[in-house]
Every structure is written in structure tokens, then in C-alpha cells.
C-alpha positions as CSV (number, residue, x, y, z in Angstrom):
1,M,72.3,141.1,136.5
2,A,69.8,138.4,137.5
3,D,71.1,134.9,138.2
4,A,70.3,132.2,135.7
5,P,67.4,130.1,136.9
6,A,68.4,126.8,138.5
7,A,68.0,123.7,136.5
8,A,65.0,121.6,137.3
9,P,65.7,118.4,139.2
10,P,65.7,115.3,136.9
11,A,62.8,113.0,136.4
12,Y,63.8,109.3,136.5
13,R,62.2,106.5,134.6
14,P,62.9,102.8,135.0
15,A,65.1,100.8,132.6
16,L,66.7,97.4,132.5
17,L,70.4,97.2,132.3
18,G,72.1,94.0,131.2
19,V,75.9,93.4,131.1
20,V,77.0,90.5,128.9
21,R,80.1,88.9,127.6
22,L,80.0,87.4,124.1
23,H,82.5,85.0,122.6
24,Y,83.2,84.9,118.8
25,V,85.4,82.1,117.3
26,E,86.3,81.7,113.6
27,K,89.3,79.5,113.0
28,K,89.9,80.3,109.4
29,A,89.9,84.0,110.2
30,G,92.0,83.6,113.3
31,V,89.3,85.1,115.4
32,D,89.0,84.2,119.1
33,Y,87.4,87.4,120.6
34,W,85.4,88.3,123.7
35,E,83.2,91.3,123.6
36,T,81.7,93.0,126.7
37,L,78.4,94.6,126.0
38,A,75.9,96.6,128.0
39,V,72.3,96.7,126.9
40,L,70.0,99.5,128.2
41,R,66.3,99.1,127.7
42,P,64.0,101.9,128.9
43,I,60.7,100.7,130.2
44,G,57.4,102.6,130.1
45,D,54.2,101.8,132.1
46,E,54.5,98.1,131.2
47,V,57.3,95.6,130.4
48,P,56.9,94.6,126.8
49,A,56.7,90.9,125.8
50,D,60.0,91.0,124.0
51,V,61.7,92.9,126.7
52,W,65.1,93.5,125.0
53,E,63.8,94.4,121.6
54,G,64.7,98.1,121.0
55,G,67.3,98.1,123.7
56,K,70.4,100.2,123.1
57,N,73.8,98.4,122.8
58,L,76.6,100.2,124.7
59,T,79.9,99.0,123.4
60,G,82.2,101.9,124.3
61,R,82.0,101.5,128.1
62,I,79.9,99.9,130.7
63,P,77.8,102.6,132.4
64,V,78.5,103.3,136.1
65,L,75.4,103.5,138.2
66,D,75.1,106.2,140.8
67,R,74.0,104.9,144.2
68,S,72.0,108.0,145.1
69,P,69.6,110.2,143.0
70,E,70.0,113.9,142.6
71,P,68.3,116.0,145.2
72,G,64.7,116.8,144.4
73,A,64.5,114.2,141.6
74,T,61.1,112.6,140.8
75,F,60.5,109.0,139.8
76,A,58.0,107.5,137.3
77,D,55.9,104.6,138.5
78,L,57.7,101.3,138.5
79,P,55.8,98.5,136.7
80,A,54.8,95.7,139.0
81,E,56.8,93.1,137.1
82,M,60.0,94.9,137.8
83,S,59.5,94.5,141.6
84,R,59.6,90.7,141.4
85,A,63.0,89.2,141.7
86,K,62.1,86.0,139.8
87,N,61.4,88.0,136.6
88,Y,65.0,89.1,136.4
89,A,66.1,85.4,136.0
90,E,63.7,85.2,133.0
91,W,65.0,88.5,131.6
92,T,68.5,87.2,131.9
93,K,67.6,84.2,129.8
94,A,65.8,86.4,127.4
95,L,68.8,88.7,127.0
96,K,71.0,85.7,126.3
97,N,68.6,84.5,123.5
98,H,68.2,88.0,122.2
99,L,71.9,88.6,121.7
100,Y,72.5,85.2,120.2
101,R,69.8,85.8,117.7
102,D,70.5,89.4,116.8
103,R,74.1,90.3,117.8
104,R,76.8,89.9,115.1
105,L,80.5,90.7,115.0
106,T,81.5,91.9,111.5
107,I,85.0,91.4,110.2
108,W,86.2,92.3,106.7
109,T,87.7,89.8,104.4
110,C,89.7,90.0,101.1
111,P,89.2,86.8,99.1
112,E,91.8,87.9,96.6
113,L,94.6,88.0,99.2
114,K,93.0,85.4,101.4
115,A,93.2,87.9,104.2
116,Y,90.9,88.6,107.2
117,G,90.4,91.7,109.2
118,R,90.6,92.0,113.0
119,P,87.6,92.4,115.3
120,E,86.4,96.0,115.3
121,E,88.8,96.9,112.5
122,T,87.2,99.3,110.0
123,A,87.2,98.6,106.2
124,R,89.4,101.6,105.7
125,D,92.0,100.4,108.3
126,F,91.9,96.9,106.9
127,R,92.5,98.2,103.4
128,A,95.4,100.3,104.6
129,R,96.9,97.2,106.3
130,L,96.5,95.2,103.1
131,A,98.5,97.7,101.0
132,Q,101.8,96.0,101.9
133,A,100.5,92.5,101.2
134,A,99.0,93.7,97.9
135,R,102.4,95.2,96.9
136,E,104.2,91.9,97.8
137,K,101.7,89.9,95.7
138,R,102.0,92.3,92.8
139,D,105.9,92.1,92.9
140,A,105.7,88.3,93.0
141,E,103.3,88.2,90.0
142,V,105.5,90.7,88.1
143,E,108.5,88.4,88.6
144,K,106.5,85.5,87.4
145,L,105.5,87.4,84.3
146,R,109.1,88.3,83.6
147,A,110.1,84.7,84.0
148,E,107.4,83.7,81.5
149,F,108.3,86.3,78.9
150,G,112.1,86.2,79.5
151,P,112.9,83.0,77.5
152,R,110.7,84.1,74.6
153,R,112.4,87.5,74.5
154,V,115.9,85.9,74.7
155,K,115.0,83.5,71.9
156,L,113.7,86.3,69.7
157,E,116.7,88.4,70.3
158,A,119.0,85.6,69.3
159,S,117.0,85.0,66.1
160,L,117.2,88.8,65.4
161,R,121.0,88.8,65.8
162,K,121.3,85.9,63.4
163,A,118.9,87.5,60.9
164,H,120.8,90.8,61.0
165,E,124.1,88.9,60.5
166,A,122.6,87.0,57.6
167,L,121.3,90.2,56.0
168,Q,124.6,91.9,56.3
169,K,126.4,89.0,54.6
170,E,123.8,88.9,51.8
171,Q,124.2,92.6,51.3
172,E,128.0,92.3,51.1
173,R,127.7,89.4,48.7
174,A,125.2,91.2,46.6
175,S,127.3,94.4,46.5
176,K,130.4,92.5,45.4
177,S,128.6,90.3,42.8
178,G,126.8,93.3,41.4
179,W,130.1,95.3,41.0
180,D,131.9,92.3,39.4
181,A,129.1,91.5,37.1
182,A,128.8,95.2,35.9
183,V,132.6,95.3,35.2
184,S,132.7,92.0,33.4
185,F,129.6,92.7,31.3
186,G,130.8,96.2,30.5
187,T,134.3,95.1,29.5
188,S,133.0,92.2,27.3
189,M,130.6,94.5,25.5
190,L,133.1,97.2,25.1
191,G,135.6,94.8,23.7
192,A,133.1,93.3,21.3
193,L,131.9,96.6,20.0
194,T,135.1,98.6,19.9
195,G,137.8,96.0,19.5
196,G,137.5,96.1,15.7
197,K,136.8,92.4,15.7
198,T,133.9,90.5,14.4
199,W,131.4,88.7,16.7
200,T,133.4,85.6,17.1
201,K,132.3,82.6,19.2
202,T,134.8,83.6,21.9
203,N,133.4,87.1,22.1
204,V,129.9,85.8,22.3
205,N,130.9,83.4,25.1
206,K,132.4,86.3,27.0
207,V,129.3,88.4,26.7
208,G,127.2,85.3,27.7
209,T,129.4,84.7,30.8
210,A,129.1,88.4,31.8
211,A,125.3,88.2,31.4
212,K,125.1,85.2,33.6
213,A,127.1,87.1,36.3
214,A,124.6,89.9,36.0
215,T,121.8,87.4,36.5
216,K,123.5,85.9,39.5
217,A,123.9,89.4,41.0
218,M,120.1,90.0,40.6
219,Q,119.5,86.7,42.4
220,K,121.8,87.9,45.2
221,R,119.7,91.0,45.4
222,G,116.7,88.8,45.7
223,E,118.3,86.9,48.6
224,V,119.0,90.3,50.3
225,G,115.3,91.0,50.0
226,T,114.4,87.7,51.6
227,A,116.9,88.3,54.4
228,Q,115.4,91.7,55.0
229,D,111.9,90.3,55.1
230,R,113.1,87.8,57.8
231,V,114.5,90.7,59.8
232,D,111.3,92.7,59.4
233,A,109.1,89.7,60.5
234,L,111.2,89.1,63.6
235,N,111.2,92.8,64.5
236,A,107.4,92.8,64.3
237,E,107.2,89.7,66.4
238,Y,109.5,91.3,69.0
239,V,107.3,94.4,69.1
240,Q,104.2,92.3,69.6
241,L,105.8,90.4,72.4
242,E,106.7,93.7,74.2
243,I,103.1,94.9,73.7
244,E,101.7,91.7,75.3
245,F,104.2,92.0,78.2
246,Q,103.3,95.6,78.9
247,A,99.6,94.9,78.8
248,E,100.0,92.0,81.3
249,L,102.2,94.2,83.5
250,E,99.6,97.0,83.6
251,H,96.8,94.5,84.3
252,I,98.8,93.2,87.3
253,K,99.5,96.7,88.6
254,A,95.8,97.7,88.4
255,A,94.5,94.4,89.8
256,R,96.8,94.6,92.8
257,S,96.1,98.3,93.7
258,P,94.9,98.4,97.3
259,E,92.1,100.8,96.3
260,L,90.6,98.3,94.0
261,L,90.7,95.3,96.3
262,Q,87.3,93.8,96.9
263,L,86.4,93.7,100.6
264,I,83.5,91.5,101.8
265,P,82.0,91.6,105.3
266,L,81.8,88.3,107.3
267,E,79.3,88.2,110.1
268,L,80.1,86.0,113.1
269,T,77.5,84.7,115.5
270,P,78.5,84.5,119.2
271,R,78.9,81.0,120.6
272,K,75.6,80.3,122.4
273,A,77.2,78.2,125.1
274,D,79.6,81.0,125.9
275,V,77.1,83.9,126.2
276,T,77.6,85.0,129.8
277,V,75.2,87.5,131.4
278,D,77.0,89.1,134.3
279,Q,74.0,91.0,135.5
280,V,70.5,92.3,134.7
281,V,69.5,95.0,137.1
282,L,66.9,97.8,137.5
283,A,68.4,101.2,136.5
284,W,66.8,104.6,136.7
285,M,67.3,106.9,133.7
286,A,67.0,110.7,133.8
287,G,64.6,111.8,131.0
288,P,61.0,112.0,129.9
289,V,58.8,109.1,130.7
290,A,58.2,106.8,127.8
291,A,54.8,105.6,126.6
292,A,53.6,102.2,127.7
293,G,56.1,99.5,126.5
294,E,58.2,102.0,124.5
295,A,61.8,103.1,124.8
């Protein structure tokens, strides 16, 4: 079996590598954060006017430069500007301005809970961290709702108890008055009709008294109806109160669901005075040679 052909030696092309520290401060968000960043900018035949435009930001780790090339490696031509030491001072200043102008640190905020995310915290992680705060706020609002509806519920329950007691009394009175009136009226009429007596004034008065008792019994039944109407009205009011309470309760539960919390990105600009360029150096990258001025 033939051996696999050996890999061709690499071809190196020039690049600028800058290592920078950026400082972000936002007091209301509790942010005081330093970011170390490497910017790698491949260079073609010429150094572009905006030298760092199109550079690649390396945030995971700072690249370690090898001191020696691989055996047999080839090198692209080095633009003349990259051979002059004074240009690196200019590119250092340019890198500082470039990052101050374009680099931003994004943190997530939740206005509803007045909460701020941490540097480099994803929206998903921030939302998960807010879940406990959302539950605590929901529980506090539910307690506030119960405190608001509690006195109204207690007052209605007391009114209902009194109304039921009044209805029961009216029903008892009406029942007794109705029975007494029926007995009195029946006895008077029976005595007048079967007693073998003529319609005397006394008999007429007895029948009249019995009739008044029957009328009073009917009035009592009317009072029972009024008492029942009062109970029905209070029951309806109590049901409506419970409907309002449950609607408010469901609204609070839905509004405080972590999945529904609105998250808004807040972009922080690095402090210009604190932008610190640790180094800007020539680095050789393995790969195809770029066109003039391109990455």
C-alpha cells in the first residue's frame, strides 16, 4: 500500500495582530468589566487606509505566536509599510480608535423586573436566572391582590349571612301567619255557615278579622320574596367578585411568566481613556495570499 503523499509546506502571508484591554462601566447595571481582545487583520499587497476594518476579533483566547516557521514554508511579500517601526505606533492609535468606535459589550436588561444581565451572559441564561425573581414578584402581587379583595369578600360574606338569617326568619313568620290565618278564616266561615245562626254582627266581625289575618299572611309572603331577592342579589355580587379576582389572578400569573418577560439589549461603549493596547505586532498566517488590501 502506497504511503499518503506528504502535506505541502504552508505558505505564510502577513497580518497585523493587536492585543487590547477594554473597560466597560455602567453603574446602574452594576457593570465594571474588563475585556481582553485580540484583533487579527490579514494584509495583502498593500496596507489599507483603514487598517483594522475587516479585522477578526478573537475573544476566546489570545493566539500564541510560534517563534519558528514550519520547515519548507514560503512567505508572501511583505508590504514596505510593515517594515517601518514608526507605522506600528500609528496602527496602535488606529486600533484604539477603531475599537472605541465599533466595539460594544451587550448586556440584557429586563425593565419589568428592573434587572440587568451580566457581561457575556446570554439571553437564555439571563431569562433562566430571572425565573426566581419573577416568581417572587408574582407571589408578592398575588398577596397584594388578596389583601385588596379580602375585605370586600369578608364584607359580602357578612351581608350574605345576615340576609340568609333574615330570609329564614321571614319564612318562619310567613309560615306561622299563613297557618294561623287559614285556621282562623276557615273556623269563622264554618261557624257562620253551619252554626245554624244568622249573619250577626259578631259573626261578620269574626270573618273580617280572619280575612285581615289572611291579608297579613300574604304580606308576610311578600316580605319573604323581598328577603329572597336580597339574598339573590348578594349572591350575584359575590360571584362577580370572585370572577374579577380570578381574572386578576390569571393576569398576574401570565404577566410574571419568565417565558413572557421582555428582554432588551443594552450596548455599552468602552471607556476611551481606559482602552489599553498591549501590543501591535507583525504576525505570519498560514493560508492563501489575499488580494491587495483584502483580508
